[in-house]
C-alpha positions in Angstrom: -52.8 208.3 79.4 -51.7 211.4 77.6 -53.8 213.0 75.0 -51.4 211.9 72.3 -51.5 208.3 73.5 -55.3 208.4 73.5 -55.3 209.7 70.0 -52.9 206.9 68.8 -55.0 204.3 70.5 -58.2 205.7 68.9 -56.5 205.7 65.5 -55.5 202.1 65.9 -59.0 201.2 66.9 -60.5 202.9 63.9 -58.0 201.2 61.6 -58.8 197.8 63.0 -62.6 198.4 62.6 -62.0 199.5 59.0 -60.0 196.4 58.4 -62.9 194.3 59.6 -65.5 196.2 57.5 -63.4 196.5 54.4 -61.7 193.2 54.3 -59.4 192.9 51.3 -60.5 190.0 49.1 -58.1 188.7 46.5 -59.9 185.5 45.5 -63.2 185.9 43.8 -64.4 182.6 45.2 -64.4 184.2 48.7 -66.7 187.0 47.7 -70.3 186.9 49.0 -71.5 185.8 45.5 -70.2 185.8 42.0 -71.2 184.4 38.7 -69.2 184.1 35.5 -70.9 184.8 32.2 -70.4 181.3 30.9 -72.3 180.0 34.1 -75.4 181.9 33.1 -78.1 179.5 31.7 -78.5 179.4 28.0 -82.1 180.6 27.6 -82.5 183.2 24.8 -86.3 183.4 25.4 -85.9 184.5 29.0 -82.4 185.8 29.5 -80.8 188.8 27.8 -77.1 189.3 28.2 -75.2 192.4 27.3 -71.7 192.7 28.9 -69.8 195.4 27.0 -66.1 196.0 27.6 -65.4 198.2 30.6 -63.1 201.2 30.0 -61.5 203.3 32.7 -60.3 205.9 30.2 -63.0 207.9 28.7 -60.7 208.8 25.8 -60.6 205.2 24.6 -62.9 204.2 21.8 -65.6 201.8 22.9 -68.5 200.1 21.1 -70.6 200.9 24.2 -71.1 203.9 26.3 -71.3 202.9 30.0 -71.9 206.4 31.4 -75.6 205.9 31.0 -77.7 204.3 33.8 -80.0 202.9 31.1 -77.5 200.2 30.0 -78.9 196.8 30.9 -76.2 194.2 31.5 -78.5 191.3 32.3 -82.3 190.8 32.2 -83.9 187.6 33.4 -87.6 186.8 33.2 -89.0 184.1 35.4 -90.6 181.5 33.1 -93.5 179.2 33.9 -93.5 175.5 33.4 -95.7 174.2 30.6 -97.9 171.1 30.6 -96.9 167.8 28.9 -98.3 167.1 25.4 -101.4 165.0 25.6 -101.4 161.3 24.8 -102.9 160.2 21.5 -106.2 158.4 22.1 -104.7 155.1 20.8 -102.1 155.3 23.6 -104.3 156.3 26.5 -104.2 153.7 29.2 -100.9 152.2 28.0 -98.6 154.8 29.6 -98.3 155.3 33.3 -99.3 158.8 34.5 -95.8 159.5 35.8 -95.0 160.7 32.3 -96.7 164.0 33.2 -93.6 165.0 35.2 -90.7 166.0 33.0 -88.1 164.4 35.3 -89.6 161.0 35.0 -89.0 158.4 32.3 -91.9 157.0 30.2 -93.2 153.7 31.5 -95.3 151.6 29.0 -97.7 148.9 30.0 -96.6 145.9 27.9 -99.8 143.9 28.2 -103.4 144.9 28.8 -105.3 142.0 30.5 -108.7 143.6 29.9 -108.1 143.9 26.1 -105.9 140.8 26.1 -103.5 142.7 23.9 -99.9 143.6 23.8 -98.8 147.2 23.3 -97.0 146.5 20.1 -99.9 144.5 18.6 -101.2 147.7 17.0 -99.0 149.4 14.4 -101.1 152.6 14.6 -100.5 152.7 18.4 -96.8 152.3 17.9 -96.7 155.1 15.3 -98.8 157.4 17.4 -96.6 156.8 20.4 -93.4 157.5 18.5 -94.8 160.8 17.3 -96.0 161.7 20.8 -92.7 160.7 22.4 -90.8 163.0 20.0 -92.9 166.0 21.0 -92.6 165.0 24.7 -88.8 164.8 24.4 -88.7 168.3 23.1 -91.0 169.4 26.0 -88.7 167.8 28.5 -85.7 169.7 27.2 -87.8 172.9 27.4 -88.7 172.2 31.0 -85.0 171.5 31.9 -84.1 174.9 30.4 -86.9 176.6 32.3 -85.9 174.9 35.5 -82.4 176.2 35.2 -83.6 179.7 34.4 -86.0 179.7 37.4 -83.2 178.6 39.7 -81.0 181.4 38.4 -83.8 183.9 38.8 -84.2 182.8 42.5 -80.5 183.1 43.0 -80.6 186.7 41.7 -83.7 187.5 43.7 -82.0 186.4 46.9 -79.1 188.7 46.1 -81.5 191.5 45.3 -82.9 191.1 48.9 -79.4 191.0 50.4 -78.4 194.1 48.5 -81.4 195.9 49.7 -80.9 195.0 53.3 -77.1 195.4 53.5 -76.6 198.2 51.0 -74.0 199.8 53.4 -71.7 196.8 53.5 -72.1 195.0 50.1 -72.5 196.2 46.5 -73.0 194.7 43.1 -70.1 195.0 40.6 -69.2 193.6 37.2 -65.6 192.7 36.7 -63.2 192.3 33.8 -59.6 191.3 33.4 -59.2 188.2 35.6 -55.9 188.5 37.4 -54.3 185.3 38.7 -50.9 184.1 39.9 -49.3 181.2 38.2 -49.7 178.8 39.8 -52.8 180.1 41.4 -52.2 180.9 45.1 -53.6 184.1 46.7 -54.8 186.2 43.7 -57.7 185.2 41.5 -59.9 188.2 41.0 -61.0 190.7 38.3 -58.8 193.9 38.4 -61.3 196.2 36.6 -64.6 196.8 38.3 -67.8 198.7 37.6 -70.6 199.2 40.1 -74.1 198.1 39.0 -77.5 198.0 40.5 -80.3 195.4 40.5 -83.9 196.1 39.8 -86.9 193.9 40.3 -90.2 194.2 38.4 -92.6 192.3 40.6 -95.5 192.7 38.2 -93.8 190.9 35.4 -91.4 188.9 37.4 -88.3 190.3 35.8 -84.9 191.0 37.4 -82.5 193.4 35.6 -78.9 194.3 36.4 -78.3 197.8 35.1 -75.5 200.3 35.0 -74.9 203.2 37.4 -73.3 206.6 37.0 -70.3 205.5 39.1 -67.2 205.3 37.0 -65.2 202.1 36.5 -62.3 201.6 38.8 -59.1 199.6 39.1 -59.0 197.2 42.0 -55.5 198.6 42.9 -55.4 197.1 46.4 -55.2 193.7 44.5 -51.8 194.8 43.1 -50.2 196.4 46.1 -48.2 193.4 47.2 -47.0 192.4 43.7 -43.4 193.5 43.4 -43.0 193.2 39.6 -45.8 195.7 38.8 -45.1 199.3 37.8 -47.2 200.9 40.6 -46.5 204.5 39.3 -48.1 203.6 36.0 -51.0 202.0 37.8 -51.6 205.1 39.9 -51.8 207.2 36.7 -54.8 205.1 35.6 -56.9 205.8 38.6 
């Protein structure tokens, strides 16, 4: 094999390897992981969201400056479950202990053979129960919210580990400007991207997604096969 043929063969091999490593993804559902903002749990006590607009032109006016690595896009604290409100003394013994788990319904004992009494024989007991049930209902909603936040925290933590182990092949980015074909076929992906990083505070159990000093970029490879786009204009935005 001539030297020129060897060089061509080597070039083809490198190109194929690069194609495997940097596979073009045009559908965000095929990314390793993604999360839309409206999919983040609603928990103002433990989740802080700050997703400013991403600009690729520094001359454009923006409410936020994204050139600083101090910008926190997302901050999630891992909350702890709380205990169920205690039963009133007048209700003790009339409710099965399964009530202690927020996923369970309240089960009432209708009749106490020892006391030879029905649950609703006492107006005070009924009143005390209603007040307690109202507080428990609120507690249940709080635990459901906490459970969703804890699950989201775990999801982020697993990604934090993956990013740490595979930093050469995957990266964390925030996207804006969802581009899709109509009807949706091959393209469904943000066209404007910004690299971020994830930080984990093990002492306080807090995960933060913060900005980096890497500039925003257009995902131009997403547009290369679209004929009706002015590619010259797109290239000027790089």
